[in-house]
N, C-alpha and C positions, 0 to 999 in steps of 0.2 A: 504492500500501498505506499510505503513512502517513497515508491516509484511512478504516481500520479499526483504527477506535477502538469498544473494549467499551461497549455500549450504544446507543440512538437517532440518526440522525443525518438530515439533511432530504437533497433532493438539493441545494437551496440552498447546504449550507453545506457536502455534498463536494464540490461544484464549486469555491466556495473553496479547501478545503482541496488538491486537487488542483490549482489555477490552471488550470480549463477553464470550457467554456458547460455549461449545464442538459444540453442536450441530447446532448451527450456523455459528462457525467457519470453520466446518467439511464442511457444506453447499458450504462456498465460496472456499473452498479450491478446490473443487469439480467440481464448474463453472470455477474457474481459468484455473485446468487442463484442462477441457472439452476446450477449447478456448486457448488453445496452451502455458497457463503461466503456468510453473513447470511441474514436473513428482510426481502425488499422486499414492500412492500404498492402500490408506486407511487410512493410519495412519501417515507417512510420507509423505513429500512433498520436491522434491528437485529442488531449484531454483537456474537458472544460471543465469552471469551479465547480461543479456539481458531482464532477465524475467521482473525488474520494470517499464521497458519501452512499453516492451507487455503490461502489467496491465495499465499503464497510455492509452496509445493506446485503450484498450478494454473501460477502463470507459467513456473517450470520444466518442465510439462510441456507449455504453449504456446511454448520455448524461449528465454527470459529465458534469457543465463548467470547462473549459483546466485550468483556472489561478487555480483552484480549485487543479484540479489533479496533476498541474506541482509544486503546494508546499509540496509536496512529493518526488518531485526532488533535487539530489544534483546539482552543474556545470556539471559534466559530464553527467548525465544523461538529464541534461535540453539541453545539445549542441546533443546529441543523439534522441530526441525528436525536435529539430530543423531540423537536417539532414532526420529524419525519415518524417516527412514534405514535404520535399524537393520531399524526393525519391515517395512518394506517386502523386506529379504532374509529374512524371516524368523526372525529373531531375540527371542527373549525378553528385553526390558528393563525396567530401572528406573533411576527419574530420582530425583537428589538424595537416594542411598544414604548414611545416619547410619553411620559405624562409633564405637565406642566403646571407650574407656582402650588407646592415647589419643584421641582424640574427632577424628574425621576425615568429610569427604564427600565421595562421589564422583559427581562431575555425571552419568553414563549410564553404566550397567552395561548390554552386549549379551551375551545365553548364547544359543549354541547350539554343538550336537556337543557337549558336557562343555566347552568352550572360555570363557571370561568374557572380554572385551574390556571394559578399565576407562579410560576417556573422561573427559578432563578439558577444559573446553570454554575454546577463549581467545580470546576477542571481543577481541581486540587491534589496535588499529590498525596501531600499530610495534611491534615489540619488539627488543631486541636479542638478542647469539646467547647471552650470560649467564643475560638473563630465561627463555628457554627451556630454558637448562640445566638452572636452580633448578626449574621446572615441570617438567621429567621426572624429577629426583633425589626431586622430592616425591610426583609420581605413582607412582613405582616403590614409595616407602615405603608410598603409600594400598595400592597392589597388594598387596605382603607381607602386609598388616594384614589385607585382606580373605581372601588364602587360607589367613595363623595362625584365622582364624576360621569358613571353610568347608572341612568336611570334604570331603576329594580332589578340592579345587578346584586348576584348572591357571587363572591368568589372563595377559592381556598387559597393561600399559598402553598408552597412546598419548593423545599428546593433538592434538587439532581443530582448527585454526585458520579466522578467517574472511579474512584477510588475509594471505597466502603466495600464492607463484608456482606450485611445486613440491613435490610429497613430499620429504622428508629424515628423516633419523636421527639421532640421541643415544643412545650405550652401546646398540644396535640398537633403541631405542624407537622408532615412528614417530610424527613430527610430520606431521600430512594437514591441505592446505589442504580450506575444506570442498566444492568444486568439484570434488573427487578422493576423496571420502571413499566413493562407492556404488561405486567402481571398488575401489578399497581394500578395503571390505567382500566383495566377488564374490572378492578374489585372495585375500585373507587366510588360509584355509586352505592355500592352497597355498605360502604365503612365511613360515607356522610357523617352518620349521626358522633363516631367517634375522630372526626376532620372538624380544625380550626376552623369555620367559617364566616365569612364576613358580609354582611347585607346592607343595602341604603335602609335607613329607618324606615 
């Protein structure tokens, strides 16, 4: 996945990036192209911005563990993967939503059945409990601002992390490891009474 760089890359250069021989590199490029990742003409493959994310989703479909695949993503890709999981679960999504007065940004908003899930994506390798508690407080504040500016809104704050071994809660706000995010979303509506929700008064 580290060889999936926007622009054109030859078989030779791709093989160097992935530390493989040319015939193995060509097979990988053909497989990627067959699955809609990049456009390959037999010598050069053209990747665009969305291809790394498509490759991660392809790897997940082929059984690669989500936290292994996600290690190859930067924070922007990680937000994209989070949004993509929501879209696969039929959520309407908004990325990088800006709120004003005060200025705040919500990484990913997923809306379904009248409830918004407001997500802060944390691409941290290590995090202390106090850093997570601080992130939760900030996300609750963003959720209050979102609800105040959105008539009739019901919203739940959540944190999605890259490196964490299990789902946990701080003040009823879920801290969800990315590898458990799809199952969390599946169970989200059934567990709403246990999750912090904020609604318009």
